[in-house]
PQR file of N, CA, C, O and H, with PARSE charges and radii, in Angstrom:
ATOM      1  N   MET A   1       0.841  -1.194   0.000 -0.4000 1.5000
ATOM      2  CA  MET A   1       0.000   0.000   0.000 -0.0000 2.0000
ATOM      3  C   MET A   1       0.876   1.244   0.000  0.5500 1.7000
ATOM      4  O   MET A   1       1.805   1.356   0.801 -0.5500 1.4000
ATOM      5  N   ALA A   2       0.590   2.152  -0.873 -0.4000 1.5000
ATOM      6  CA  ALA A   2       1.375   3.379  -0.991 -0.0000 2.0000
ATOM      7  C   ALA A   2       1.029   4.390   0.097  0.5500 1.7000
ATOM      8  O   ALA A   2       1.836   5.276   0.382 -0.5500 1.4000
ATOM      9  H   ALA A   2      -0.165   2.062  -1.523  0.4000 1.0000
ATOM     10  N   ASN A   3      -0.137   4.284   0.706 -0.4000 1.5000
ATOM     11  CA  ASN A   3      -0.577   5.249   1.712 -0.0000 2.0000
ATOM     12  C   ASN A   3      -0.163   4.885   3.125  0.5500 1.7000
ATOM     13  O   ASN A   3      -0.495   5.611   4.062 -0.5500 1.4000
ATOM     14  H   ASN A   3      -0.792   3.565   0.475  0.4000 1.0000
ATOM     15  N   LYS A   4       0.546   3.791   3.308 -0.4000 1.5000
ATOM     16  CA  LYS A   4       0.931   3.351   4.642 -0.0000 2.0000
ATOM     17  C   LYS A   4       2.003   4.281   5.224  0.5500 1.7000
ATOM     18  O   LYS A   4       2.960   4.634   4.535 -0.5500 1.4000
ATOM     19  H   LYS A   4       0.816   3.201   2.547  0.4000 1.0000
ATOM     20  N   LEU A   5       1.844   4.670   6.476 -0.4000 1.5000
ATOM     21  CA  LEU A   5       2.801   5.564   7.134 -0.0000 2.0000
ATOM     22  C   LEU A   5       4.097   4.838   7.446  0.5500 1.7000
ATOM     23  O   LEU A   5       4.106   3.638   7.721 -0.5500 1.4000
ATOM     24  H   LEU A   5       1.066   4.383   7.036  0.4000 1.0000
ATOM     25  N   ASP A   6       5.195   5.590   7.398 -0.4000 1.5000
ATOM     26  CA  ASP A   6       6.495   5.049   7.786 -0.0000 2.0000
ATOM     27  C   ASP A   6       6.657   5.285   9.283  0.5500 1.7000
ATOM     28  O   ASP A   6       7.053   6.372   9.704 -0.5500 1.4000
ATOM     29  H   ASP A   6       5.188   6.565   7.175  0.4000 1.0000
ATOM     30  N   MET A   7       6.354   4.277  10.082 -0.4000 1.5000
ATOM     31  CA  MET A   7       6.404   4.401  11.540 -0.0000 2.0000
ATOM     32  C   MET A   7       7.827   4.603  12.050  0.5500 1.7000
ATOM     33  O   MET A   7       8.012   5.062  13.177 -0.5500 1.4000
ATOM     34  H   MET A   7       6.032   3.394   9.740  0.4000 1.0000
ATOM     35  N   GLY A   8       8.812   4.278  11.266 -0.4000 1.5000
ATOM     36  CA  GLY A   8      10.210   4.465  11.676 -0.0000 2.0000
ATOM     37  C   GLY A   8      10.539   5.920  11.925  0.5500 1.7000
ATOM     38  O   GLY A   8      11.258   6.241  12.871 -0.5500 1.4000
ATOM     39  H   GLY A   8       8.662   3.905  10.350  0.4000 1.0000
ATOM     40  N   GLU A   9      10.024   6.806  11.087 -0.4000 1.5000
ATOM     41  CA  GLU A   9      10.272   8.239  11.268 -0.0000 2.0000
ATOM     42  C   GLU A   9       9.584   8.764  12.518  0.5500 1.7000
ATOM     43  O   GLU A   9      10.112   9.647  13.194 -0.5500 1.4000
ATOM     44  H   GLU A   9       9.440   6.546  10.318  0.4000 1.0000
ATOM     45  N   ILE A  10       8.434   8.238  12.823 -0.4000 1.5000
ATOM     46  CA  ILE A  10       7.694   8.692  14.001 -0.0000 2.0000
ATOM     47  C   ILE A  10       8.379   8.224  15.280  0.5500 1.7000
ATOM     48  O   ILE A  10       8.517   9.002  16.225 -0.5500 1.4000
ATOM     49  H   ILE A  10       8.005   7.520  12.274  0.4000 1.0000
ATOM     50  N   THR A  11       8.798   6.999  15.322 -0.4000 1.5000
ATOM     51  CA  THR A  11       9.432   6.471  16.540 -0.0000 2.0000
ATOM     52  C   THR A  11      10.810   7.052  16.763  0.5500 1.7000
ATOM     53  O   THR A  11      11.280   7.086  17.900 -0.5500 1.4000
ATOM     54  H   THR A  11       8.687   6.367  14.555  0.4000 1.0000
ATOM     55  N   SER A  12      11.478   7.514  15.711 -0.4000 1.5000
ATOM     56  CA  SER A  12      12.829   8.062  15.880 -0.0000 2.0000
ATOM     57  C   SER A  12      12.824   9.582  16.051  0.5500 1.7000
ATOM     58  O   SER A  12      13.892  10.190  16.117 -0.5500 1.4000
ATOM     59  H   SER A  12      11.097   7.487  14.787  0.4000 1.0000
ATOM     60  N   PHE A  13      11.643  10.210  16.126 -0.4000 1.5000
ATOM     61  CA  PHE A  13      11.542  11.661  16.278 -0.0000 2.0000
ATOM     62  C   PHE A  13      12.081  12.082  17.637  0.5500 1.7000
ATOM     63  O   PHE A  13      11.737  11.489  18.659 -0.5500 1.4000
ATOM     64  H   PHE A  13      10.775   9.716  16.073  0.4000 1.0000
ATOM     65  N   ASP A  14      12.932  13.116  17.647 -0.4000 1.5000
ATOM     66  CA  ASP A  14      13.562  13.591  18.879 -0.0000 2.0000
ATOM     67  C   ASP A  14      12.893  14.900  19.319  0.5500 1.7000
ATOM     68  O   ASP A  14      13.080  15.942  18.690 -0.5500 1.4000
ATOM     69  H   ASP A  14      13.211  13.599  16.817  0.4000 1.0000
ATOM     70  N   LYS A  15      12.110  14.837  20.407 -0.4000 1.5000
ATOM     71  CA  LYS A  15      11.395  16.016  20.899 -0.0000 2.0000
ATOM     72  C   LYS A  15      12.337  17.084  21.454  0.5500 1.7000
ATOM     73  O   LYS A  15      11.959  18.252  21.549 -0.5500 1.4000
ATOM     74  H   LYS A  15      11.958  13.991  20.918  0.4000 1.0000
ATOM     75  N   VAL A  16      13.535  16.703  21.813 -0.4000 1.5000
ATOM     76  CA  VAL A  16      14.492  17.647  22.393 -0.0000 2.0000
ATOM     77  C   VAL A  16      14.877  18.722  21.377  0.5500 1.7000
ATOM     78  O   VAL A  16      15.249  19.827  21.770 -0.5500 1.4000
ATOM     79  H   VAL A  16      13.842  15.755  21.735  0.4000 1.0000
ATOM     80  N   LYS A  17      14.797  18.427  20.109 -0.4000 1.5000
ATOM     81  CA  LYS A  17      15.170  19.385  19.069 -0.0000 2.0000
ATOM     82  C   LYS A  17      14.109  20.472  18.851  0.5500 1.7000
ATOM     83  O   LYS A  17      14.362  21.445  18.141 -0.5500 1.4000
ATOM     84  H   LYS A  17      14.494  17.528  19.790  0.4000 1.0000
ATOM     85  N   LEU A  18      12.944  20.316  19.446 -0.4000 1.5000
ATOM     86  CA  LEU A  18      11.895  21.324  19.294 -0.0000 2.0000
ATOM     87  C   LEU A  18      12.244  22.585  20.071  0.5500 1.7000
ATOM     88  O   LEU A  18      12.836  22.517  21.149 -0.5500 1.4000
ATOM     89  H   LEU A  18      12.739  19.526  20.023  0.4000 1.0000
ATOM     90  N   LYS A  19      11.874  23.736  19.517 -0.4000 1.5000
ATOM     91  CA  LYS A  19      12.135  25.009  20.176 -0.0000 2.0000
ATOM     92  C   LYS A  19      10.958  25.380  21.071  0.5500 1.7000
ATOM     93  O   LYS A  19       9.805  25.127  20.723 -0.5500 1.4000
ATOM     94  H   LYS A  19      11.393  23.791  18.641  0.4000 1.0000
ATOM     95  N   LYS A  20      11.245  25.973  22.212 -0.4000 1.5000
ATOM     96  CA  LYS A  20      10.219  26.435  23.145 -0.0000 2.0000
ATOM     97  C   LYS A  20       9.661  27.760  22.628  0.5500 1.7000
ATOM     98  O   LYS A  20      10.422  28.659  22.269 -0.5500 1.4000
ATOM     99  H   LYS A  20      12.182  26.179  22.496  0.4000 1.0000
ATOM    100  N   THR A  21       8.349  27.878  22.591 -0.4000 1.5000
ATOM    101  CA  THR A  21       7.718  29.124  22.160 -0.0000 2.0000
ATOM    102  C   THR A  21       6.657  29.539  23.170  0.5500 1.7000
ATOM    103  O   THR A  21       6.052  28.704  23.842 -0.5500 1.4000
ATOM    104  H   THR A  21       7.731  27.148  22.883  0.4000 1.0000
ATOM    105  N   GLU A  22       6.449  30.837  23.259 -0.4000 1.5000
ATOM    106  CA  GLU A  22       5.406  31.385  24.109 -0.0000 2.0000
ATOM    107  C   GLU A  22       4.259  31.811  23.195  0.5500 1.7000
ATOM    108  O   GLU A  22       4.470  32.556  22.239 -0.5500 1.4000
ATOM    109  H   GLU A  22       6.941  31.515  22.713  0.4000 1.0000
ATOM    110  N   THR A  23       3.071  31.350  23.483 -0.4000 1.5000
ATOM    111  CA  THR A  23       1.908  31.691  22.677 -0.0000 2.0000
ATOM    112  C   THR A  23       0.984  32.595  23.485  0.5500 1.7000
ATOM    113  O   THR A  23       0.406  32.160  24.481 -0.5500 1.4000
ATOM    114  H   THR A  23       2.900  30.745  24.260  0.4000 1.0000
ATOM    115  N   PRO A  24       0.840  33.859  23.059 -0.5600 1.5000
ATOM    116  CA  PRO A  24      -0.057  34.769  23.801  0.2800 2.0000
ATOM    117  C   PRO A  24      -1.514  34.392  23.554  0.5500 1.7000
ATOM    118  O   PRO A  24      -1.872  33.915  22.477 -0.5500 1.4000
ATOM    119  N   GLU A  25      -2.337  34.609  24.554 -0.4000 1.5000
ATOM    120  CA  GLU A  25      -3.769  34.340  24.438 -0.0000 2.0000
ATOM    121  C   GLU A  25      -4.400  35.418  23.569  0.5500 1.7000
ATOM    122  O   GLU A  25      -4.264  36.606  23.861 -0.5500 1.4000
ATOM    123  H   GLU A  25      -2.047  34.997  25.429  0.4000 1.0000
ATOM    124  N   LYS A  26      -5.086  35.018  22.506 -0.4000 1.5000
ATOM    125  CA  LYS A  26      -5.677  35.977  21.582 -0.0000 2.0000
ATOM    126  C   LYS A  26      -7.180  36.103  21.760  0.5500 1.7000
ATOM    127  O   LYS A  26      -7.747  37.151  21.452 -0.5500 1.4000
ATOM    128  H   LYS A  26      -5.196  34.053  22.269  0.4000 1.0000
ATOM    129  N   ASN A  27      -7.821  35.087  22.239 -0.4000 1.5000
ATOM    130  CA  ASN A  27      -9.278  35.105  22.366 -0.0000 2.0000
ATOM    131  C   ASN A  27      -9.665  35.416  23.809  0.5500 1.7000
ATOM    132  O   ASN A  27      -9.640  34.547  24.680 -0.5500 1.4000
ATOM    133  H   ASN A  27      -7.361  34.235  22.489  0.4000 1.0000
ATOM    134  N   THR A  28     -10.017  36.657  24.034 -0.4000 1.5000
ATOM    135  CA  THR A  28     -10.446  37.046  25.375 -0.0000 2.0000
ATOM    136  C   THR A  28     -11.963  37.100  25.414  0.5500 1.7000
ATOM    137  O   THR A  28     -12.600  37.380  24.398 -0.5500 1.4000
ATOM    138  H   THR A  28     -10.037  37.364  23.327  0.4000 1.0000
ATOM    139  N   LEU A  29     -12.527  36.844  26.536 -0.4000 1.5000
ATOM    140  CA  LEU A  29     -13.974  36.887  26.686 -0.0000 2.0000
ATOM    141  C   LEU A  29     -14.438  38.326  26.815  0.5500 1.7000
ATOM    142  O   LEU A  29     -13.760  39.162  27.412 -0.5500 1.4000
ATOM    143  H   LEU A  29     -12.009  36.617  27.361  0.4000 1.0000
ATOM    144  N   GLN A  30     -15.605  38.601  26.245 -0.4000 1.5000
ATOM    145  CA  GLN A  30     -16.163  39.937  26.340 -0.0000 2.0000
ATOM    146  C   GLN A  30     -16.782  40.148  27.720  0.5500 1.7000
ATOM    147  O   GLN A  30     -17.228  39.212  28.383 -0.5500 1.4000
ATOM    148  H   GLN A  30     -16.156  37.922  25.759  0.4000 1.0000
ATOM    149  N   THR A  31     -16.789  41.416  28.120 -0.4000 1.5000
ATOM    150  CA  THR A  31     -17.464  41.754  29.363 -0.0000 2.0000
ATOM    151  C   THR A  31     -18.964  41.844  29.095  0.5500 1.7000
ATOM    152  O   THR A  31     -19.395  41.924  27.945 -0.5500 1.4000
ATOM    153  H   THR A  31     -16.427  42.176  27.582  0.4000 1.0000
ATOM    154  N   LYS A  32     -19.740  41.831  30.148 -0.4000 1.5000
ATOM    155  CA  LYS A  32     -21.186  41.952  30.009 -0.0000 2.0000
ATOM    156  C   LYS A  32     -21.544  43.290  29.367  0.5500 1.7000
ATOM    157  O   LYS A  32     -22.472  43.365  28.562 -0.5500 1.4000
ATOM    158  H   LYS A  32     -19.390  41.766  31.082  0.4000 1.0000
ATOM    159  N   GLU A  33     -20.816  44.337  29.720 -0.4000 1.5000
ATOM    160  CA  GLU A  33     -21.074  45.658  29.175 -0.0000 2.0000
ATOM    161  C   GLU A  33     -20.823  45.689  27.668  0.5500 1.7000
ATOM    162  O   GLU A  33     -21.611  46.269  26.921 -0.5500 1.4000
ATOM    163  H   GLU A  33     -20.063  44.276  30.375  0.4000 1.0000
ATOM    164  N   THR A  34     -19.742  45.074  27.222 -0.4000 1.5000
ATOM    165  CA  THR A  34     -19.421  45.044  25.797 -0.0000 2.0000
ATOM    166  C   THR A  34     -20.507  44.302  25.020  0.5500 1.7000
ATOM    167  O   THR A  34     -20.902  44.730  23.936 -0.5500 1.4000
ATOM    168  H   THR A  34     -19.102  44.603  27.828  0.4000 1.0000
ATOM    169  N   THR A  35     -20.982  43.204  25.570 -0.4000 1.5000
ATOM    170  CA  THR A  35     -22.033  42.432  24.923 -0.0000 2.0000
ATOM    171  C   THR A  35     -23.307  43.249  24.807  0.5500 1.7000
ATOM    172  O   THR A  35     -23.962  43.238  23.765 -0.5500 1.4000
ATOM    173  H   THR A  35     -20.661  42.856  26.451  0.4000 1.0000
ATOM    174  N   GLU A  36     -23.664  43.960  25.874 -0.4000 1.5000
ATOM    175  CA  GLU A  36     -24.868  44.794  25.847 -0.0000 2.0000
ATOM    176  C   GLU A  36     -24.735  45.925  24.830  0.5500 1.7000
ATOM    177  O   GLU A  36     -25.692  46.238  24.122 -0.5500 1.4000
ATOM    178  H   GLU A  36     -23.133  43.969  26.721  0.4000 1.0000
ATOM    179  N   GLU A  37     -23.552  46.540  24.752 -0.4000 1.5000
ATOM    180  CA  GLU A  37     -23.326  47.608  23.781 -0.0000 2.0000
ATOM    181  C   GLU A  37     -23.492  47.085  22.357  0.5500 1.7000
ATOM    182  O   GLU A  37     -24.089  47.760  21.518 -0.5500 1.4000
ATOM    183  H   GLU A  37     -22.774  46.287  25.326  0.4000 1.0000
ATOM    184  N   GLU A  38     -22.975  45.895  22.076 -0.4000 1.5000
ATOM    185  CA  GLU A  38     -23.101  45.308  20.746 -0.0000 2.0000
ATOM    186  C   GLU A  38     -24.563  45.005  20.418  0.5500 1.7000
ATOM    187  O   GLU A  38     -25.008  45.228  19.292 -0.5500 1.4000
ATOM    188  H   GLU A  38     -22.490  45.346  22.757  0.4000 1.0000
ATOM    189  N   LYS A  39     -25.299  44.502  21.392 -0.4000 1.5000
ATOM    190  CA  LYS A  39     -26.719  44.217  21.168 -0.0000 2.0000
ATOM    191  C   LYS A  39     -27.472  45.496  20.827  0.5500 1.7000
ATOM    192  O   LYS A  39     -28.287  45.510  19.904 -0.5500 1.4000
ATOM    193  H   LYS A  39     -24.937  44.321  22.307  0.4000 1.0000
ATOM    194  N   GLN A  40     -27.200  46.581  21.574 -0.4000 1.5000
ATOM    195  CA  GLN A  40     -27.868  47.857  21.325 -0.0000 2.0000
ATOM    196  C   GLN A  40     -27.513  48.383  19.937  0.5500 1.7000
ATOM    197  O   GLN A  40     -28.377  48.874  19.210 -0.5500 1.4000
ATOM    198  H   GLN A  40     -26.538  46.569  22.324  0.4000 1.0000
ATOM    199  N   SER A  41     -26.239  48.275  19.577 -0.4000 1.5000
ATOM    200  CA  SER A  41     -25.776  48.759  18.285 -0.0000 2.0000
ATOM    201  C   SER A  41     -26.423  47.974  17.153  0.5500 1.7000
ATOM    202  O   SER A  41     -26.869  48.563  16.168 -0.5500 1.4000
ATOM    203  H   SER A  41     -25.537  47.876  20.167  0.4000 1.0000
ATOM    204  N   GLU A  42     -26.478  46.656  17.280 -0.4000 1.5000
ATOM    205  CA  GLU A  42     -27.084  45.820  16.253 -0.0000 2.0000
ATOM    206  C   GLU A  42     -28.571  46.108  16.139  0.5500 1.7000
ATOM    207  O   GLU A  42     -29.119  46.150  15.038 -0.5500 1.4000
ATOM    208  H   GLU A  42     -26.115  46.177  18.080  0.4000 1.0000
ATOM    209  N   SER A  43     -29.223  46.306  17.276 -0.4000 1.5000
ATOM    210  CA  SER A  43     -30.654  46.568  17.281 -0.0000 2.0000
ATOM    211  C   SER A  43     -30.966  47.888  16.599  0.5500 1.7000
ATOM    212  O   SER A  43     -31.854  47.950  15.749 -0.5500 1.4000
ATOM    213  H   SER A  43     -28.778  46.272  18.171  0.4000 1.0000
ATOM    214  N   SER A  44     -30.252  48.938  16.959 -0.4000 1.5000
ATOM    215  CA  SER A  44     -30.515  50.244  16.358 -0.0000 2.0000
ATOM    216  C   SER A  44     -30.136  50.240  14.881  0.5500 1.7000
ATOM    217  O   SER A  44     -30.785  50.910  14.076 -0.5500 1.4000
ATOM    218  H   SER A  44     -29.530  48.887  17.649  0.4000 1.0000
ATOM    219  N   SER A  45     -29.099  49.500  14.516 -0.4000 1.5000
ATOM    220  CA  SER A  45     -28.709  49.404  13.118 -0.0000 2.0000
ATOM    221  C   SER A  45     -29.780  48.676  12.310  0.5500 1.7000
ATOM    222  O   SER A  45     -30.079  49.064  11.180 -0.5500 1.4000
ATOM    223  H   SER A  45     -28.572  48.956  15.169  0.4000 1.0000
ATOM    224  N   PHE A  46     -30.357  47.625  12.883 -0.4000 1.5000
ATOM    225  CA  PHE A  46     -31.411  46.874  12.210 -0.0000 2.0000
ATOM    226  C   PHE A  46     -32.631  47.761  11.984  0.5500 1.7000
ATOM    227  O   PHE A  46     -33.212  47.764  10.899 -0.5500 1.4000
ATOM    228  H   PHE A  46     -30.114  47.310  13.800  0.4000 1.0000
ATOM    229  N   ILE A  47     -33.015  48.513  13.011 -0.4000 1.5000
ATOM    230  CA  ILE A  47     -34.181  49.397  12.899 -0.0000 2.0000
ATOM    231  C   ILE A  47     -33.921  50.466  11.839  0.5500 1.7000
ATOM    232  O   ILE A  47     -34.796  50.764  11.025 -0.5500 1.4000
ATOM    233  H   ILE A  47     -32.544  48.511  13.893  0.4000 1.0000
ATOM    234  N   HIS A  48     -32.727  51.036  11.849 -0.4000 1.5000
ATOM    235  CA  HIS A  48     -32.367  52.058  10.860 -0.0000 2.0000
ATOM    236  C   HIS A  48     -32.446  51.478   9.449  0.5500 1.7000
ATOM    237  O   HIS A  48     -33.025  52.099   8.557 -0.5500 1.4000
ATOM    238  H   HIS A  48     -32.017  50.794  12.510  0.4000 1.0000
ATOM    239  N   ASP A  49     -31.871  50.298   9.241 -0.4000 1.5000
ATOM    240  CA  ASP A  49     -31.901  49.672   7.925 -0.0000 2.0000
ATOM    241  C   ASP A  49     -33.327  49.323   7.507  0.5500 1.7000
ATOM    242  O   ASP A  49     -33.688  49.471   6.339 -0.5500 1.4000
ATOM    243  H   ASP A  49     -31.401  49.794   9.966  0.4000 1.0000
ATOM    244  N   PHE A  50     -34.124  48.868   8.446 -0.4000 1.5000
ATOM    245  CA  PHE A  50     -35.505  48.500   8.137 -0.0000 2.0000
ATOM    246  C   PHE A  50     -36.295  49.721   7.674  0.5500 1.7000
ATOM    247  O   PHE A  50     -37.042  49.656   6.698 -0.5500 1.4000
ATOM    248  H   PHE A  50     -33.830  48.748   9.395  0.4000 1.0000
ATOM    249  N   ILE A  51     -36.123  50.823   8.379 -0.4000 1.5000
ATOM    250  CA  ILE A  51     -36.854  52.042   8.032 -0.0000 2.0000
ATOM    251  C   ILE A  51     -36.373  52.597   6.696  0.5500 1.7000
ATOM    252  O   ILE A  51     -37.183  53.003   5.863 -0.5500 1.4000
ATOM    253  H   ILE A  51     -35.516  50.876   9.172  0.4000 1.0000
ATOM    254  N   ASN A  52     -35.059  52.616   6.491 -0.4000 1.5000
ATOM    255  CA  ASN A  52     -34.509  53.240   5.287 -0.0000 2.0000
ATOM    256  C   ASN A  52     -34.493  52.329   4.064  0.5500 1.7000
ATOM    257  O   ASN A  52     -34.559  52.821   2.938 -0.5500 1.4000
ATOM    258  H   ASN A  52     -34.401  52.286   7.168  0.4000 1.0000
ATOM    259  N   LEU A  53     -34.407  51.030   4.254 -0.4000 1.5000
ATOM    260  CA  LEU A  53     -34.266  50.124   3.127 -0.0000 2.0000
ATOM    261  C   LEU A  53     -35.366  49.077   3.052  0.5500 1.7000
ATOM    262  O   LEU A  53     -35.488  48.370   2.052 -0.5500 1.4000
ATOM    263  H   LEU A  53     -34.353  50.630   5.169  0.4000 1.0000
ATOM    264  N   GLY A  54     -36.161  48.978   4.100 -0.4000 1.5000
ATOM    265  CA  GLY A  54     -37.149  47.920   4.189 -0.0000 2.0000
ATOM    266  C   GLY A  54     -38.358  48.147   3.301  0.5500 1.7000
ATOM    267  O   GLY A  54     -38.453  49.163   2.613 -0.5500 1.4000
ATOM    268  H   GLY A  54     -36.062  49.552   4.912  0.4000 1.0000
ATOM    269  N   PRO A  55     -39.271  47.204   3.320 -0.5600 1.5000
ATOM    270  CA  PRO A  55     -40.449  47.270   2.446  0.2800 2.0000
ATOM    271  C   PRO A  55     -41.403  48.410   2.800  0.5500 1.7000
ATOM    272  O   PRO A  55     -42.253  48.766   1.983 -0.5500 1.4000
ATOM    273  N   PHE A  56     -41.285  48.987   3.985 -0.4000 1.5000
ATOM    274  CA  PHE A  56     -42.174  50.062   4.401 -0.0000 2.0000
ATOM    275  C   PHE A  56     -41.462  51.409   4.431  0.5500 1.7000
ATOM    276  O   PHE A  56     -41.913  52.337   5.103 -0.5500 1.4000
ATOM    277  H   PHE A  56     -40.595  48.698   4.648  0.4000 1.0000
ATOM    278  N   SER A  57     -40.358  51.517   3.711 -0.4000 1.5000
ATOM    279  CA  SER A  57     -39.579  52.764   3.756 -0.0000 2.0000
ATOM    280  C   SER A  57     -40.380  53.946   3.231  0.5500 1.7000
ATOM    281  O   SER A  57     -40.137  55.085   3.632 -0.5500 1.4000
ATOM    282  H   SER A  57     -39.992  50.763   3.166  0.4000 1.0000
ATOM    283  N   PHE A  58     -41.343  53.685   2.329 -0.4000 1.5000
ATOM    284  CA  PHE A  58     -42.157  54.788   1.808 -0.0000 2.0000
ATOM    285  C   PHE A  58     -43.000  55.452   2.903  0.5500 1.7000
ATOM    286  O   PHE A  58     -43.374  56.618   2.779 -0.5500 1.4000
ATOM    287  H   PHE A  58     -41.540  52.760   2.004  0.4000 1.0000
ATOM    288  N   LEU A  59     -43.302  54.699   3.984 -0.4000 1.5000
ATOM    289  CA  LEU A  59     -44.076  55.267   5.076 -0.0000 2.0000
ATOM    290  C   LEU A  59     -43.276  56.295   5.872  0.5500 1.7000
ATOM    291  O   LEU A  59     -43.846  57.174   6.519 -0.5500 1.4000
ATOM    292  H   LEU A  59     -42.998  53.752   4.085  0.4000 1.0000
ATOM    293  N   PHE A  60     -41.960  56.177   5.818 -0.4000 1.5000
ATOM    294  CA  PHE A  60     -41.079  57.040   6.607 -0.0000 2.0000
ATOM    295  C   PHE A  60     -40.338  58.031   5.720  0.5500 1.7000
ATOM    296  O   PHE A  60     -39.310  58.577   6.121 -0.5500 1.4000
ATOM    297  H   PHE A  60     -41.497  55.463   5.293  0.4000 1.0000
ATOM    298  N   ASP A  61     -40.846  58.265   4.532 -0.4000 1.5000
ATOM    299  CA  ASP A  61     -40.185  59.173   3.589 -0.0000 2.0000
ATOM    300  C   ASP A  61     -40.197  60.572   4.169  0.5500 1.7000
ATOM    301  O   ASP A  61     -41.262  61.121   4.452 -0.5500 1.4000
ATOM    302  H   ASP A  61     -41.681  57.822   4.206  0.4000 1.0000
ATOM    303  N   LYS A  62     -39.021  61.153   4.349 -0.4000 1.5000
ATOM    304  CA  LYS A  62     -38.883  62.468   4.982 -0.0000 2.0000
ATOM    305  C   LYS A  62     -38.805  63.596   3.956  0.5500 1.7000
ATOM    306  O   LYS A  62     -38.654  64.759   4.330 -0.5500 1.4000
ATOM    307  H   LYS A  62     -38.156  60.707   4.119  0.4000 1.0000
ATOM    308  N   SER A  63     -38.907  63.267   2.670 -0.4000 1.5000
ATOM    309  CA  SER A  63     -38.764  64.314   1.659 -0.0000 2.0000
ATOM    310  C   SER A  63     -40.045  65.129   1.485  0.5500 1.7000
ATOM    311  O   SER A  63     -40.029  66.182   0.847 -0.5500 1.4000
ATOM    312  H   SER A  63     -39.030  62.323   2.366  0.4000 1.0000
ATOM    313  N   GLY A  64     -41.145  64.651   2.045 -0.4000 1.5000
ATOM    314  CA  GLY A  64     -42.342  65.457   2.012 -0.0000 2.0000
ATOM    315  C   GLY A  64     -43.394  64.832   1.267  0.5500 1.7000
ATOM    316  O   GLY A  64     -44.483  65.395   1.145 -0.5500 1.4000
ATOM    317  H   GLY A  64     -41.158  63.796   2.563  0.4000 1.0000
TER
END
């Protein structure tokens, strides 16, 4: 079989040759305040888009 792994390379791997690295944490959890701000922003943005672009935008026409 051509797809068979060469276990010799795996068993002879030397972990000592690996370099030590520091990985900074990139995914921080949001605060409750940040989540609430995003909800408010999304909500007001949705309402704005609905009024200006939605099927009933003619009802809110401000041009007169």
